[in-house]
N, CA, C and O atoms as a printed pandas DataFrame, in Angstrom:
     atom_number atom_name residue_name chain_id  residue_number  x_coord  y_coord  z_coord
0              1         N          UNK        A               1  -46.205   38.934  -20.287
1              2        CA          UNK        A               1  -45.580   39.211  -21.562
2              3         C          UNK        A               1  -44.424   38.231  -21.759
3              4         O          UNK        A               1  -43.542   38.154  -20.904
4              5         N          UNK        A               2  -44.405   37.484  -22.857
5              6        CA          UNK        A               2  -43.326   36.532  -23.087
6              7         C          UNK        A               2  -42.016   37.251  -23.388
7              8         O          UNK        A               2  -41.990   38.336  -23.968
8              9         N          UNK        A               3  -40.940   36.609  -22.976
9             10        CA          UNK        A               3  -39.624   37.174  -23.238
10            11         C          UNK        A               3  -39.255   36.966  -24.692
11            12         O          UNK        A               3  -39.605   35.948  -25.289
12            13         N          UNK        A               4  -38.553   37.923  -25.257
13            14        CA          UNK        A               4  -38.068   37.747  -26.614
14            15         C          UNK        A               4  -36.834   36.866  -26.579
15            16         O          UNK        A               4  -36.166   36.768  -25.551
16            17         N          UNK        A               5  -36.538   36.240  -27.670
17            18        CA          UNK        A               5  -35.378   35.363  -27.753
18            19         C          UNK        A               5  -34.109   36.160  -27.489
19            20         O          UNK        A               5  -33.206   35.665  -26.815
20            21         N          UNK        A               6  -34.019   37.378  -28.001
21            22        CA          UNK        A               6  -32.830   38.192  -27.793
22            23         C          UNK        A               6  -32.604   38.476  -26.306
23            24         O          UNK        A               6  -31.467   38.440  -25.836
24            25         N          UNK        A               7  -33.667   38.755  -25.572
25            26        CA          UNK        A               7  -33.522   39.026  -24.142
26            27         C          UNK        A               7  -33.014   37.791  -23.424
27            28         O          UNK        A               7  -32.099   37.884  -22.606
28            29         N          UNK        A               8  -33.595   36.630  -23.717
29            30        CA          UNK        A               8  -33.161   35.383  -23.088
30            31         C          UNK        A               8  -31.695   35.106  -23.394
31            32         O          UNK        A               8  -30.926   34.743  -22.504
32            33         N          UNK        A               9  -31.318   35.275  -24.632
33            34        CA          UNK        A               9  -29.926   35.036  -25.034
34            35         C          UNK        A               9  -28.985   36.026  -24.359
35            36         O          UNK        A               9  -27.877   35.662  -23.966
36            37         N          UNK        A              10  -29.418   37.265  -24.224
37            38        CA          UNK        A              10  -28.597   38.285  -23.577
38            39         C          UNK        A              10  -28.362   37.947  -22.113
39            40         O          UNK        A              10  -27.233   38.028  -21.629
40            41         N          UNK        A              11  -29.418   37.570  -21.408
41            42        CA          UNK        A              11  -29.286   37.206  -19.997
42            43         C          UNK        A              11  -28.407   35.970  -19.854
43            44         O          UNK        A              11  -27.548   35.919  -18.974
44            45         N          UNK        A              12  -28.614   34.983  -20.704
45            46        CA          UNK        A              12  -27.817   33.759  -20.602
46            47         C          UNK        A              12  -26.344   34.039  -20.889
47            48         O          UNK        A              12  -25.474   33.519  -20.191
48            49         N          UNK        A              13  -26.057   34.831  -21.879
49            50        CA          UNK        A              13  -24.666   35.165  -22.191
50            51         C          UNK        A              13  -24.013   35.905  -21.031
51            52         O          UNK        A              13  -22.860   35.645  -20.690
52            53         N          UNK        A              14  -24.750   36.819  -20.433
53            54        CA          UNK        A              14  -24.199   37.578  -19.303
54            55         C          UNK        A              14  -23.971   36.690  -18.085
55            56         O          UNK        A              14  -22.952   36.828  -17.409
56            57         N          UNK        A              15  -24.899   35.783  -17.795
57            58        CA          UNK        A              15  -24.713   34.901  -16.645
58            59         C          UNK        A              15  -23.570   33.916  -16.880
59            60         O          UNK        A              15  -22.897   33.508  -15.934
60            61         N          UNK        A              16  -23.351   33.536  -18.134
61            62        CA          UNK        A              16  -22.253   32.619  -18.458
62            63         C          UNK        A              16  -20.887   33.261  -18.213
63            64         O          UNK        A              16  -19.958   32.596  -17.754
64            65         N          UNK        A              17  -20.770   34.548  -18.519
65            66        CA          UNK        A              17  -19.453   35.188  -18.429
66            67         C          UNK        A              17  -19.232   36.012  -17.162
67            68         O          UNK        A              17  -18.107   36.424  -16.881
68            69         N          UNK        A              18  -20.302   36.257  -16.394
69            70        CA          UNK        A              18  -20.181   37.171  -15.257
70            71         C          UNK        A              18  -20.812   36.556  -13.997
71            72         O          UNK        A              18  -22.010   36.712  -13.763
72            73         N          UNK        A              19  -19.999   35.856  -13.186
73            74        CA          UNK        A              19  -20.544   35.230  -11.969
74            75         C          UNK        A              19  -21.170   36.237  -11.004
75            76         O          UNK        A              19  -22.140   35.911  -10.318
76            77         N          UNK        A              20  -20.628   37.453  -10.943
77            78        CA          UNK        A              20  -21.195   38.468  -10.049
78            79         C          UNK        A              20  -22.612   38.844  -10.480
79            80         O          UNK        A              20  -23.490   39.028   -9.637
80            81         N          UNK        A              21  -22.836   38.958  -11.789
81            82        CA          UNK        A              21  -24.171   39.254  -12.305
82            83         C          UNK        A              21  -25.132   38.115  -11.965
83            84         O          UNK        A              21  -26.269   38.350  -11.556
84            85         N          UNK        A              22  -24.666   36.891  -12.138
85            86        CA          UNK        A              22  -25.477   35.715  -11.839
86            87         C          UNK        A              22  -25.893   35.712  -10.367
87            88         O          UNK        A              22  -27.054   35.455  -10.051
88            89         N          UNK        A              23  -24.963   35.991   -9.481
89            90        CA          UNK        A              23  -25.261   36.042   -8.050
90            91         C          UNK        A              23  -26.241   37.164   -7.722
91            92         O          UNK        A              23  -27.161   36.976   -6.926
92            93         N          UNK        A              24  -26.044   38.321   -8.332
93            94        CA          UNK        A              24  -26.936   39.457   -8.075
94            95         C          UNK        A              24  -28.341   39.195   -8.592
95            96         O          UNK        A              24  -29.319   39.631   -7.985
96            97         N          UNK        A              25  -28.445   38.493   -9.699
97            98        CA          UNK        A              25  -29.763   38.153  -10.236
98            99         C          UNK        A              25  -30.523   37.259   -9.252
99           100         O          UNK        A              25  -31.705   37.474   -8.984
100          101         N          UNK        A              26  -29.831   36.265   -8.726
101          102        CA          UNK        A              26  -30.440   35.385   -7.725
102          103         C          UNK        A              26  -30.788   36.169   -6.463
103          104         O          UNK        A              26  -31.883   36.025   -5.919
104          105         N          UNK        A              27  -29.869   36.984   -6.007
105          106        CA          UNK        A              27  -30.095   37.794   -4.802
106          107         C          UNK        A              27  -31.289   38.741   -4.985
107          108         O          UNK        A              27  -32.125   38.859   -4.089
108          109         N          UNK        A              28  -31.372   39.398   -6.113
109          110        CA          UNK        A              28  -32.465   40.339   -6.378
110          111         C          UNK        A              28  -33.815   39.622   -6.385
111          112         O          UNK        A              28  -34.795   40.132   -5.843
112          113         N          UNK        A              29  -33.862   38.450   -6.994
113          114        CA          UNK        A              29  -35.115   37.688   -7.011
114          115         C          UNK        A              29  -35.583   37.334   -5.614
115          116         O          UNK        A              29  -36.764   37.468   -5.293
116          117         N          UNK        A              30  -34.658   36.882   -4.786
117          118        CA          UNK        A              30  -35.012   36.512   -3.409
118          119         C          UNK        A              30  -35.395   37.741   -2.597
119          120         O          UNK        A              30  -36.345   37.690   -1.817
120          121         N          UNK        A              31  -34.673   38.843   -2.767
121          122        CA          UNK        A              31  -35.014   40.070   -2.036
122          123         C          UNK        A              31  -36.390   40.582   -2.420
123          124         O          UNK        A              31  -37.130   41.061   -1.561
124          125         N          UNK        A              32  -36.744   40.490   -3.684
125          126        CA          UNK        A              32  -38.083   40.909   -4.112
126          127         C          UNK        A              32  -39.155   40.057   -3.432
127          128         O          UNK        A              32  -40.164   40.582   -2.962
128          129         N          UNK        A              33  -38.935   38.749   -3.383
129          130        CA          UNK        A              33  -39.902   37.869   -2.711
130          131         C          UNK        A              33  -40.052   38.256   -1.246
131          132         O          UNK        A              33  -41.169   38.368   -0.740
132          133         N          UNK        A              34  -38.928   38.461   -0.566
133          134        CA          UNK        A              34  -38.970   38.776    0.865
134          135         C          UNK        A              34  -39.592   40.137    1.154
135          136         O          UNK        A              34  -40.161   40.348    2.225
136          137         N          UNK        A              35  -39.484   41.061    0.199
137          138        CA          UNK        A              35  -40.055   42.391    0.418
138          139         C          UNK        A              35  -41.527   42.454    0.008
139          140         O          UNK        A              35  -42.169   43.494    0.152
140          141         N          UNK        A              36  -42.059   41.342   -0.502
141          142        CA          UNK        A              36  -43.481   41.309   -0.847
142          143         C          UNK        A              36  -43.779   41.514   -2.311
143          144         O          UNK        A              36  -44.941   41.445   -2.711
144          145         N          UNK        A              37  -42.772   41.765   -3.127
145          146        CA          UNK        A              37  -42.980   41.934   -4.564
146          147         C          UNK        A              37  -42.833   40.563   -5.228
147          148         O          UNK        A              37  -41.851   40.286   -5.917
148          149         N          UNK        A              38  -43.826   39.728   -5.004
149          150        CA          UNK        A              38  -43.766   38.329   -5.424
150          151         C          UNK        A              38  -43.702   38.195   -6.947
151          152         O          UNK        A              38  -42.940   37.375   -7.458
152          153         N          UNK        A              39  -44.481   38.977   -7.668
153          154        CA          UNK        A              39  -44.490   38.859   -9.131
154          155         C          UNK        A              39  -43.115   39.161   -9.733
155          156         O          UNK        A              39  -42.643   38.439  -10.611
156          157         N          UNK        A              40  -42.482   40.227   -9.256
157          158        CA          UNK        A              40  -41.150   40.569   -9.757
158          159         C          UNK        A              40  -40.133   39.519   -9.335
159          160         O          UNK        A              40  -39.276   39.127  -10.127
160          161         N          UNK        A              41  -40.224   39.065   -8.093
161          162        CA          UNK        A              41  -39.309   38.037   -7.614
162          163         C          UNK        A              41  -39.402   36.759   -8.429
163          164         O          UNK        A              41  -38.379   36.174   -8.786
164          165         N          UNK        A              42  -40.625   36.319   -8.729
165          166        CA          UNK        A              42  -40.808   35.118   -9.541
166          167         C          UNK        A              42  -40.244   35.321  -10.943
167          168         O          UNK        A              42  -39.605   34.421  -11.489
168          169         N          UNK        A              43  -40.474   36.491  -11.527
169          170        CA          UNK        A              43  -39.986   36.771  -12.880
170          171         C          UNK        A              43  -38.453   36.755  -12.924
171          172         O          UNK        A              43  -37.858   36.203  -13.849
172          173         N          UNK        A              44  -37.828   37.360  -11.926
173          174        CA          UNK        A              44  -36.361   37.386  -11.885
174          175         C          UNK        A              44  -35.817   35.975  -11.682
175          176         O          UNK        A              44  -34.859   35.582  -12.348
176          177         N          UNK        A              45  -36.412   35.217  -10.779
177          178        CA          UNK        A              45  -35.962   33.845  -10.563
178          179         C          UNK        A              45  -36.186   32.986  -11.803
179          180         O          UNK        A              45  -35.367   32.120  -12.110
180          181         N          UNK        A              46  -37.281   33.213  -12.515
181          182        CA          UNK        A              46  -37.530   32.487  -13.764
182          183         C          UNK        A              46  -36.426   32.788  -14.775
183          184         O          UNK        A              46  -35.926   31.880  -15.440
184          185         N          UNK        A              47  -36.043   34.068  -14.893
185          186        CA          UNK        A              47  -34.946   34.439  -15.797
186          187         C          UNK        A              47  -33.642   33.781  -15.360
187          188         O          UNK        A              47  -32.878   33.285  -16.188
188          189         N          UNK        A              48  -33.393   33.781  -14.050
189          190        CA          UNK        A              48  -32.176   33.168  -13.516
190          191         C          UNK        A              48  -32.150   31.667  -13.843
191          192         O          UNK        A              48  -31.138   31.144  -14.309
192          193         N          UNK        A              49  -33.261   30.991  -13.596
193          194        CA          UNK        A              49  -33.338   29.549  -13.852
194          195         C          UNK        A              49  -33.133   29.258  -15.332
195          196         O          UNK        A              49  -32.358   28.371  -15.689
196          197         N          UNK        A              50  -33.819   29.999  -16.196
197          198        CA          UNK        A              50  -33.671   29.800  -17.639
198          199         C          UNK        A              50  -32.236   30.017  -18.100
199          200         O          UNK        A              50  -31.754   29.307  -18.982
200          201         N          UNK        A              51  -31.558   30.985  -17.516
201          202        CA          UNK        A              51  -30.205   31.338  -17.953
202          203         C          UNK        A              51  -29.122   30.456  -17.345
203          204         O          UNK        A              51  -27.991   30.449  -17.831
204          205         N          UNK        A              52  -29.448   29.714  -16.293
205          206        CA          UNK        A              52  -28.411   28.941  -15.611
206          207         C          UNK        A              52  -28.740   27.451  -15.614
207          208         O          UNK        A              52  -28.332   26.731  -16.525
208          209         N          UNK        A              53  -29.447   26.998  -14.640
209          210        CA          UNK        A              53  -29.684   25.570  -14.428
210          211         C          UNK        A              53  -30.705   24.978  -15.396
211          212         O          UNK        A              53  -30.577   23.817  -15.786
212          213         N          UNK        A              54  -31.690   25.735  -15.780
213          214        CA          UNK        A              54  -32.767   25.249  -16.639
214          215         C          UNK        A              54  -33.809   24.490  -15.820
215          216         O          UNK        A              54  -33.506   23.939  -14.762
216          217         N          UNK        A              55  -35.027   24.471  -16.323
217          218        CA          UNK        A              55  -36.120   23.848  -15.576
218          219         C          UNK        A              55  -36.027   22.322  -15.550
219          220         O          UNK        A              55  -36.512   21.698  -14.607
220          221         N          UNK        A              56  -35.417   21.715  -16.559
221          222        CA          UNK        A              56  -35.294   20.246  -16.555
222          223         C          UNK        A              56  -34.358   19.778  -15.445
223          224         O          UNK        A              56  -34.684   18.847  -14.709
224          225         N          UNK        A              57  -33.202   20.416  -15.324
225          226        CA          UNK        A              57  -32.261   20.025  -14.266
226          227         C          UNK        A              57  -32.822   20.348  -12.886
227          228         O          UNK        A              57  -32.669   19.565  -11.949
228          229         N          UNK        A              58  -33.475   21.509  -12.764
229          230        CA          UNK        A              58  -34.089   21.873  -11.486
230          231         C          UNK        A              58  -35.172   20.874  -11.104
231          232         O          UNK        A              58  -35.319   20.535   -9.930
232          233         N          UNK        A              59  -35.921   20.407  -12.078
233          234        CA          UNK        A              59  -36.966   19.418  -11.823
234          235         C          UNK        A              59  -36.369   18.128  -11.266
235          236         O          UNK        A              59  -36.935   17.522  -10.356
236          237         N          UNK        A              60  -35.241   17.713  -11.804
237          238        CA          UNK        A              60  -34.589   16.504  -11.314
238          239         C          UNK        A              60  -34.135   16.677   -9.862
239          240         O          UNK        A              60  -34.213   15.736   -9.073
240          241         N          UNK        A              61  -33.668   17.855   -9.513
241          242        CA          UNK        A              61  -33.202   18.114   -8.149
242          243         C          UNK        A              61  -34.347   18.198   -7.142
243          244         O          UNK        A              61  -34.198   17.783   -5.992
244          245         N          UNK        A              62  -35.475   18.729   -7.569
245          246        CA          UNK        A              62  -36.583   18.986   -6.649
246          247         C          UNK        A              62  -37.659   17.911   -6.679
247          248         O          UNK        A              62  -38.595   17.951   -5.881
248          249         N          UNK        A              63  -37.538   16.948   -7.592
249          250        CA          UNK        A              63  -38.548   15.901   -7.769
250          251         C          UNK        A              63  -39.913   16.494   -8.144
251          252         O          UNK        A              63  -40.956   15.968   -7.757
252          253         N          UNK        A              64  -39.889   17.580   -8.891
253          254        CA          UNK        A              64  -41.098   18.207   -9.434
254          255         C          UNK        A              64  -41.007   18.139  -10.954
255          256         O          UNK        A              64  -39.909   18.026  -11.498
256          257         N          UNK        A              65  -42.114   18.203  -11.630
257          258        CA          UNK        A              65  -42.070   18.198  -13.084
258          259         C          UNK        A              65  -41.604   19.572  -13.586
259          260         O          UNK        A              65  -41.886   20.587  -12.950
260          261         N          UNK        A              66  -40.900   19.612  -14.712
261          262        CA          UNK        A              66  -40.486   20.905  -15.263
262          263         C          UNK        A              66  -41.670   21.833  -15.522
263          264         O          UNK        A              66  -41.592   23.037  -15.278
264          265         N          UNK        A              67  -42.765   21.262  -16.018
265          266        CA          UNK        A              67  -43.946   22.085  -16.304
266          267         C          UNK        A              67  -44.526   22.682  -15.031
267          268         O          UNK        A              67  -44.976   23.828  -15.030
268          269         N          UNK        A              68  -44.519   21.914  -13.951
269          270        CA          UNK        A              68  -45.009   22.414  -12.671
270          271         C          UNK        A              68  -44.142   23.581  -12.188
271          272         O          UNK        A              68  -44.656   24.588  -11.700
272          273         N          UNK        A              69  -42.833   23.434  -12.331
273          274        CA          UNK        A              69  -41.925   24.512  -11.930
274          275         C          UNK        A              69  -42.122   25.750  -12.805
275          276         O          UNK        A              69  -42.111   26.874  -12.304
276          277         N          UNK        A              70  -42.303   25.544  -14.103
277          278        CA          UNK        A              70  -42.531   26.687  -15.003
278          279         C          UNK        A              70  -43.811   27.419  -14.633
279          280         O          UNK        A              70  -43.849   28.649  -14.638
280          281         N          UNK        A              71  -44.865   26.662  -14.311
281          282        CA          UNK        A              71  -46.121   27.301  -13.883
282          283         C          UNK        A              71  -45.921   28.054  -12.569
283          284         O          UNK        A              71  -46.442   29.154  -12.383
284          285         N          UNK        A              72  -45.159   27.443  -11.664
285          286        CA          UNK        A              72  -44.921   28.041  -10.356
286          287         C          UNK        A              72  -44.290   29.430  -10.489
287          288         O          UNK        A              72  -44.635   30.346   -9.742
288          289         N          UNK        A              73  -43.370   29.581  -11.439
289          290        CA          UNK        A              73  -42.689   30.861  -11.627
290          291         C          UNK        A              73  -43.312   31.707  -12.732
291          292         O          UNK        A              73  -42.781   32.760  -13.085
292          293         N          UNK        A              74  -44.436   31.251  -13.277
293          294        CA          UNK        A              74  -45.141   32.014  -14.299
294          295         C          UNK        A              74  -45.927   33.159  -13.682
295          296         O          UNK        A              74  -46.059   33.236  -12.461
296          297         N          UNK        A              75  -46.445   34.040  -14.508
297          298        CA          UNK        A              75  -47.163   35.231  -14.023
298          299         C          UNK        A              75  -48.346   34.918  -13.121
299          300         O          UNK        A              75  -48.614   35.674  -12.187
300          301         N          UNK        A              76  -49.060   33.829  -13.371
301          302        CA          UNK        A              76  -50.216   33.509  -12.519
302          303         C          UNK        A              76  -49.897   32.394  -11.523
303          304         O          UNK        A              76  -50.792   31.910  -10.830
304          305         N          UNK        A              77  -48.643   31.988  -11.447
305          306        CA          UNK        A              77  -48.247   30.938  -10.509
306          307         C          UNK        A              77  -48.360   31.401   -9.069
307          308         O          UNK        A              77  -48.118   32.566   -8.754
308          309         N          UNK        A              78  -48.730   30.472   -8.201
309          310        CA          UNK        A              78  -48.864   30.767   -6.782
310          311         C          UNK        A              78  -48.201   29.628   -6.004
311          312         O          UNK        A              78  -48.882   28.752   -5.471
312          313         N          UNK        A              79  -46.855   29.649   -5.945
313          314        CA          UNK        A              79  -46.156   28.512   -5.342
314          315         C          UNK        A              79  -46.389   28.411   -3.843
315          316         O          UNK        A              79  -46.510   29.419   -3.147
316          317         N          UNK        A              80  -46.449   27.172   -3.358
317          318        CA          UNK        A              80  -46.478   26.955   -1.920
318          319         C          UNK        A              80  -45.104   27.313   -1.366
319          320         O          UNK        A              80  -44.090   27.147   -2.044
320          321         N          UNK        A              81  -45.078   27.800   -0.147
321          322        CA          UNK        A              81  -43.818   28.194    0.478
322          323         C          UNK        A              81  -42.826   27.032    0.495
323          324         O          UNK        A              81  -41.641   27.233    0.233
324          325         N          UNK        A              82  -43.284   25.840    0.793
325          326        CA          UNK        A              82  -42.407   24.665    0.849
326          327         C          UNK        A              82  -41.699   24.463   -0.495
327          328         O          UNK        A              82  -40.490   24.230   -0.533
328          329         N          UNK        A              83  -42.445   24.551   -1.586
329          330        CA          UNK        A              83  -41.867   24.367   -2.914
330          331         C          UNK        A              83  -40.919   25.507   -3.279
331          332         O          UNK        A              83  -39.844   25.280   -3.833
332          333         N          UNK        A              84  -41.325   26.719   -2.966
333          334        CA          UNK        A              84  -40.493   27.875   -3.279
334          335         C          UNK        A              84  -39.166   27.824   -2.529
335          336         O          UNK        A              84  -38.111   28.055   -3.119
336          337         N          UNK        A              85  -39.213   27.523   -1.238
337          338        CA          UNK        A              85  -37.978   27.464   -0.455
338          339         C          UNK        A              85  -37.108   26.277   -0.856
339          340         O          UNK        A              85  -35.883   26.345   -0.750
340          341         N          UNK        A              86  -37.720   25.202   -1.310
341          342        CA          UNK        A              86  -36.941   24.067   -1.802
342          343         C          UNK        A              86  -36.168   24.469   -3.060
343          344         O          UNK        A              86  -34.991   24.135   -3.201
344          345         N          UNK        A              87  -36.821   25.175   -3.960
345          346        CA          UNK        A              87  -36.151   25.659   -5.169
346          347         C          UNK        A              87  -35.008   26.607   -4.795
347          348         O          UNK        A              87  -33.899   26.478   -5.315
348          349         N          UNK        A              88  -35.273   27.546   -3.904
349          350        CA          UNK        A              88  -34.239   28.500   -3.495
350          351         C          UNK        A              88  -33.060   27.767   -2.867
351          352         O          UNK        A              88  -31.908   28.130   -3.101
352          353         N          UNK        A              89  -33.339   26.750   -2.079
353          354        CA          UNK        A              89  -32.260   25.964   -1.466
354          355         C          UNK        A              89  -31.362   25.356   -2.539
355          356         O          UNK        A              89  -30.137   25.416   -2.433
356          357         N          UNK        A              90  -31.964   24.777   -3.561
357          358        CA          UNK        A              90  -31.172   24.159   -4.633
358          359         C          UNK        A              90  -30.417   25.204   -5.457
359          360         O          UNK        A              90  -29.285   24.961   -5.874
360          361         N          UNK        A              91  -31.026   26.343   -5.689
361          362        CA          UNK        A              91  -30.344   27.399   -6.448
362          363         C          UNK        A              91  -29.143   27.936   -5.675
363          364         O          UNK        A              91  -28.080   28.167   -6.249
364          365         N          UNK        A              92  -29.320   28.131   -4.373
365          366        CA          UNK        A              92  -28.194   28.580   -3.534
366          367         C          UNK        A              92  -27.053   27.564   -3.571
367          368         O          UNK        A              92  -25.887   27.918   -3.746
368          369         N          UNK        A              93  -27.412   26.314   -3.404
369          370        CA          UNK        A              93  -26.401   25.257   -3.373
370          371         C          UNK        A              93  -25.640   25.200   -4.692
371          372         O          UNK        A              93  -24.414   25.096   -4.703
372          373         N          UNK        A              94  -26.359   25.268   -5.785
373          374        CA          UNK        A              94  -25.721   25.212   -7.101
374          375         C          UNK        A              94  -24.811   26.399   -7.325
375          376         O          UNK        A              94  -23.755   26.270   -7.945
376          377         N          UNK        A              95  -25.211   27.554   -6.826
377          378        CA          UNK        A              95  -24.425   28.779   -7.006
378          379         C          UNK        A              95  -23.278   28.853   -6.001
379          380         O          UNK        A              95  -22.355   29.649   -6.170
380          381         N          UNK        A              96  -23.332   28.028   -4.957
381          382        CA          UNK        A              96  -22.293   28.067   -3.929
382          383         C          UNK        A              96  -22.461   29.238   -2.979
383          384         O          UNK        A              96  -21.488   29.764   -2.440
384          385         N          UNK        A              97  -23.715   29.639   -2.783
385          386        CA          UNK        A              97  -24.036   30.772   -1.917
386          387         C          UNK        A              97  -24.887   30.313   -0.743
387          388         O          UNK        A              97  -25.525   29.261   -0.786
388          389         N          UNK        A              98  -24.879   31.114    0.288
389          390        CA          UNK        A              98  -25.765   30.893    1.432
390          391         C          UNK        A              98  -26.308   32.259    1.824
391          392         O          UNK        A              98  -25.570   33.102    2.333
392          393         N          UNK        A              99  -27.595   32.477    1.587
393          394        CA          UNK        A              99  -28.207   33.747    1.939
394          395         C          UNK        A              99  -28.640   33.724    3.381
395          396         O          UNK        A              99  -29.119   32.709    3.887
396          397         N          UNK        A             100  -28.463   34.865    4.046
397          398        CA          UNK        A             100  -28.906   35.026    5.413
398          399         C          UNK        A             100  -29.808   36.248    5.477
399          400         O          UNK        A             100  -29.582   37.238    4.782
400          401         N          UNK        A             101  -30.814   36.169    6.303
401          402        CA          UNK        A             101  -31.727   37.294    6.487
402          403         C          UNK        A             101  -31.361   37.955    7.817
403          404         O          UNK        A             101  -31.174   37.283    8.832
404          405         N          UNK        A             102  -31.265   39.277    7.791
405          406        CA          UNK        A             102  -30.995   39.987    9.048
406          407         C          UNK        A             102  -31.916   41.192    9.124
407          408         O          UNK        A             102  -32.280   41.792    8.112
408          409         N          UNK        A             103  -32.276   41.523   10.336
409          410        CA          UNK        A             103  -33.184   42.644   10.568
410          411         C          UNK        A             103  -32.414   43.944   10.530
411          412         O          UNK        A             103  -31.314   44.034   11.075
412          413         N          UNK        A             104  -32.983   44.954    9.888
413          414        CA          UNK        A             104  -32.386   46.278    9.821
414          415         C          UNK        A             104  -33.471   47.291   10.124
415          416         O          UNK        A             104  -34.567   47.208    9.569
416          417         N          UNK        A             105  -33.192   48.228   10.981
417          418        CA          UNK        A             105  -34.162   49.286   11.274
418          419         C          UNK        A             105  -33.913   50.487   10.435
419          420         O          UNK        A             105  -34.635   51.478   10.547
């Protein structure tokens, strides 16, 4: 389902004014991927990318085409782990964050 313009604008406005929201959006997308909810994780990361860095700038950082990145995070996209982790690395760096994974019982 395509996003409405109002939803995109709302997310972008919130990420512009609220760094904590921006960080949580990135964190939630990565947590969804790690927990196996790949479709939700890709959708959240797509929203994060659209609202912050944009696919053109991300493409320049990753040496991938913007269209390839958009497909990768689209509903039927199936990104290779190497490409996905490269994108996450650049998003973390841009946000000034470093995510760590720890085991919890």
